[in-house]
C-alpha positions in Angstrom: 107.5 65.2 88.6 107.1 65.5 92.4 104.1 67.3 93.9 102.1 67.8 97.0 98.8 65.9 96.5 95.5 65.7 98.5 93.8 62.4 98.0 91.4 62.8 100.9 90.1 65.9 102.7 91.3 66.6 106.2 94.1 68.1 108.3 97.7 68.9 107.3 98.5 65.2 107.4 96.6 64.6 104.1 99.2 66.6 102.2 101.3 63.9 100.6 104.6 64.5 98.7 104.6 62.0 95.8 105.0 61.4 92.1 102.5 63.0 89.8 102.3 63.1 86.0 104.0 66.0 84.3 101.6 68.6 83.0 100.8 68.8 79.3 99.8 72.3 78.1 96.5 73.0 76.3 96.8 75.2 73.3 96.4 78.4 75.3 98.6 77.3 78.3 102.3 77.2 79.1 104.2 74.8 81.3 106.4 76.5 84.0 109.1 75.1 86.2 108.0 76.4 89.6 110.6 78.4 91.5 108.4 79.3 94.5 104.8 78.5 95.4 102.9 80.8 97.8 101.2 79.4 100.9 97.9 81.1 101.7 95.2 80.5 104.3 92.8 79.7 101.6 94.9 76.6 100.8 94.0 75.2 104.3 90.4 75.6 103.3 90.7 73.8 100.0 92.5 71.0 101.8 89.4 70.5 103.9 86.9 71.0 101.0 86.1 74.7 101.5 86.2 76.5 98.1 87.6 73.5 96.4 87.3 74.0 92.6 87.4 70.2 91.9 87.3 66.8 93.5 90.1 64.8 94.9 92.8 64.0 94.1 94.2 67.4 93.5 97.4 69.5 93.9 96.7 72.5 96.1 98.3 76.0 95.9 97.0 78.8 93.7 100.0 81.2 93.2 103.7 81.0 92.3 106.5 82.1 90.1 108.9 80.3 87.8 110.3 80.0 84.3 108.5 79.0 81.1 109.6 75.6 79.6 106.8 74.7 77.1 104.4 76.9 75.2 101.0 75.8 73.9 100.5 76.1 70.2 98.1 79.1 70.6 100.3 81.1 73.1 101.8 84.3 71.8 103.8 87.1 73.5 105.9 84.7 75.6 109.1 82.7 75.0 110.8 79.7 76.5 112.9 80.9 79.4 110.6 83.8 80.3 110.1 84.4 84.0 106.4 84.6 85.0 104.1 84.7 88.0 100.5 83.7 88.4 97.6 83.6 90.8 94.3 81.7 91.1 95.7 78.7 89.3 95.4 75.5 91.3 98.2 73.0 91.2 101.0 75.3 92.3 102.4 73.0 95.0 104.5 71.1 92.4 107.7 71.1 90.4 105.8 72.1 87.3 102.4 73.5 86.4 100.4 74.2 83.3 99.1 77.8 83.5 96.7 79.6 81.2 98.7 82.3 79.4 96.1 85.0 80.2 96.6 84.4 83.9 100.3 85.0 84.1 102.3 88.3 84.4 105.8 88.8 83.2 108.3 89.2 86.1 110.8 92.0 85.6 114.5 91.1 85.7 115.0 93.1 88.9 112.2 91.3 90.8 113.4 88.0 92.4 111.1 85.0 91.9 110.4 84.6 95.6 109.3 88.2 95.8 107.1 87.8 92.7 105.5 84.7 94.1 104.9 86.4 97.5 103.3 89.4 95.8 100.6 87.8 93.7 97.8 86.8 96.0 98.3 89.0 99.0 99.7 92.0 97.1 97.0 92.0 94.4 94.3 91.6 97.1 95.7 94.5 99.2 96.2 96.7 96.2 92.6 96.2 95.1 91.4 96.9 98.7 93.1 100.3 98.9 92.5 101.4 95.4 89.0 100.2 94.7 87.2 98.7 97.7 88.0 101.5 100.1 90.1 104.2 98.4 90.8 106.4 101.4 92.3 109.8 101.1 95.1 111.5 102.9 94.3 112.3 106.5 91.6 109.6 106.8 91.9 106.8 109.3 91.7 103.0 108.8 91.7 100.0 111.1 93.6 97.0 109.8 93.1 93.6 111.4 95.9 91.1 111.5 98.3 93.9 110.7 101.3 91.7 111.2 100.1 89.1 108.6 100.8 89.0 104.9 97.8 90.9 103.7 97.7 93.2 106.7 101.3 94.3 106.2 100.6 95.0 102.5 97.4 96.9 103.3 99.2 99.0 105.9 102.0 99.9 103.6 99.8 100.8 100.7 97.5 102.9 103.0 100.5 104.8 104.3 101.6 105.6 100.8 98.2 107.3 100.4 98.7 109.3 103.6 96.2 107.4 105.6 96.4 107.0 109.4 96.5 103.3 110.3 95.5 101.7 113.5 96.7 98.1 113.4 95.3 95.1 115.4 97.5 92.2 116.2 96.7 89.1 118.3 99.9 88.9 120.4 102.4 91.5 121.8 105.3 90.0 119.9 103.5 90.9 116.7 103.2 94.6 117.5 106.7 95.6 116.3 106.0 93.9 113.0 102.9 96.0 112.5 104.7 99.1 113.4 107.5 98.3 111.0 104.9 98.1 108.3 103.9 101.7 109.1 101.0 101.4 111.6 100.6 104.6 113.6 99.1 102.9 116.6 99.0 99.1 117.3 96.4 97.5 119.6 96.6 93.9 121.0 93.3 92.1 120.5 92.4 88.5 119.9 88.7 89.0 119.4 86.2 91.9 119.5 87.5 93.8 122.5 89.0 96.7 120.5 85.9 98.9 120.1 86.4 101.3 123.0 90.1 101.7 122.3 89.6 102.5 118.6 86.8 105.0 119.4 89.2 106.5 122.0 91.9 106.9 119.4 89.4 108.6 117.0 87.7 111.0 119.4 84.6 108.9 119.4 84.1 109.3 115.6 85.3 105.9 114.5 87.4 105.1 111.4 86.7 105.6 107.7 87.4 102.0 106.8 88.1 98.6 108.5 90.0 95.9 106.7 88.9 92.8 108.5 90.4 89.4 107.9 89.7 88.3 111.5 86.6 86.2 110.9 83.1 86.0 112.3 84.1 87.1 115.9 85.2 90.5 114.7 82.5 91.3 112.1 80.1 93.2 114.3 82.7 95.0 116.4 84.3 96.2 113.1 80.9 97.6 112.1 80.6 99.3 115.4 83.9 101.2 115.0 83.0 102.6 111.6 82.0 106.3 111.4 79.1 107.4 109.3 79.2 106.0 105.7 82.4 104.1 106.6 83.4 101.0 104.7 84.0 97.5 106.0 86.3 95.5 103.7 85.6 91.9 104.9 87.7 89.0 103.8 87.7 86.4 106.6 85.0 83.8 105.6 87.2 80.8 106.4 87.5 81.6 110.1 84.3 80.8 111.9 80.7 81.1 110.6 79.9 83.6 107.9 77.8 86.4 109.5 74.2 86.8 108.5 73.4 90.5 107.9 70.0 92.1 107.9 70.0 95.5 106.2 68.1 97.3 109.0 70.8 96.1 111.5 73.4 98.2 109.8 74.1 101.5 111.6 75.3 104.9 110.3 74.7 104.1 106.6 77.9 102.0 106.6 79.0 100.0 103.5 80.2 96.4 103.4 82.2 94.9 100.6 82.9 91.2 100.6 86.2 90.5 98.9 86.3 87.7 96.3 89.6 87.6 94.4 87.9 86.7 91.1 86.0 90.0 91.3 89.0 92.1 92.3 91.0 91.1 89.2 88.4 90.1 86.7 90.3 90.9 83.4 93.8 90.5 82.1 94.2 94.3 81.8 93.5 94.7 85.5 95.9 91.9 86.4 98.7 93.5 84.4 98.0 97.0 85.7 97.8 96.0 89.4 100.9 93.8 89.2 102.9 96.4 87.3 102.1 99.0 90.0 103.1 96.6 92.8 106.3 95.6 91.1 107.1 99.3 90.5 106.6 100.2 94.2 108.8 97.2 95.2 111.5 98.3 92.8 111.4 101.9 94.1 111.7 100.6 97.7 108.3 102.0 98.7 106.7 98.6 99.3 108.4 95.8 101.2 107.4 92.1 100.7 108.1 90.3 103.9 108.9 86.6 103.4 109.3 85.0 106.8 109.7 81.3 105.9 110.8 79.3 102.8 110.0 75.5 103.1 111.1 72.7 100.9 108.2 71.5 98.8 108.2 68.2 100.8 107.5 70.3 104.0 104.0 71.5 102.9 102.5 69.8 106.0 104.6 71.9 108.3 103.8 75.1 106.4 100.1 74.4 106.9 100.5 73.7 110.6 102.4 76.9 110.9 99.9 79.1 109.1 97.0 77.6 110.9 98.7 78.3 114.3 98.2 82.1 113.6 101.7 82.6 115.0 103.3 83.3 111.6 103.9 86.8 110.2 104.5 87.8 106.6 104.6 85.4 103.7 105.2 81.6 103.6 106.7 80.0 100.5 107.4 76.5 99.3 110.6 75.9 97.3 110.3 73.1 94.6 113.7 73.9 93.3 115.3 71.7 95.9 113.6 68.7 94.3 115.2 69.5 91.0 118.6 70.2 92.5 118.5 66.8 94.3 117.4 65.0 91.1 120.3 66.7 89.2 122.7 65.6 91.9 121.5 62.0 91.7 
């Protein structure tokens, strides 16, 4: 098969499109022909060695969707031809992948594969944020960083479904309409920590009930400052800048901080299926929109990483390995 391979750590140029051995399933795994692979900012970290679960060489990418082609001998409840999606399984930038059966979810017939792939990492993350990390109630107020990005759009939409007032932050004026389209009630332009006075002004000096901060180290303390008493900071930006050092007595107003690790959000198969089913249901009903802004051929993974690191993208980026199989079939 063809895959995107990292043989040495570094910039986007280390992503090489090349031949790789076809996967063989372990007893509790299935082999899937990948329809779409999700591109996430965490992939740029693994490419440089941050959070890398294994040494080089490796195939990056941790989410995708496709169709089952081989079942391991101990797999039950699935059949050849089933459409499935997965998350937190490295090796997704490839034509095929071997996936543990307990880490996949069935994809309903009325959910396209690109939508399913785009929902797994960002959708499950956002869903956990708003239902467990900071389950705000109707009439409360949240500040959402990077509100035009993939996670930010999802968080904003899910908060609005709960009746929450959303103040969105975006880095550039051209991103403001995207955040508003996701449902943000007010949108502020900010590329750092200069939003504090404006957020306090919008909340009568009280601050917000929760901040969803994927902006990185430069926004950590300003996000703390705009929380009201006993507010919650949902922090998920460790790959951008230095991870803040926090002393307990530095925290004001009895605020709470949660550091979001995906493995802790969705720590059982029951949770994976429940969160995914709720997301797919909201998508089916038209209450949640998955914004896919770019689909790249698998061979263009370098450009996808350049684009996502530029911080100029909005919504979800996907790789399409099907083009490789179509070309092979034509040949």
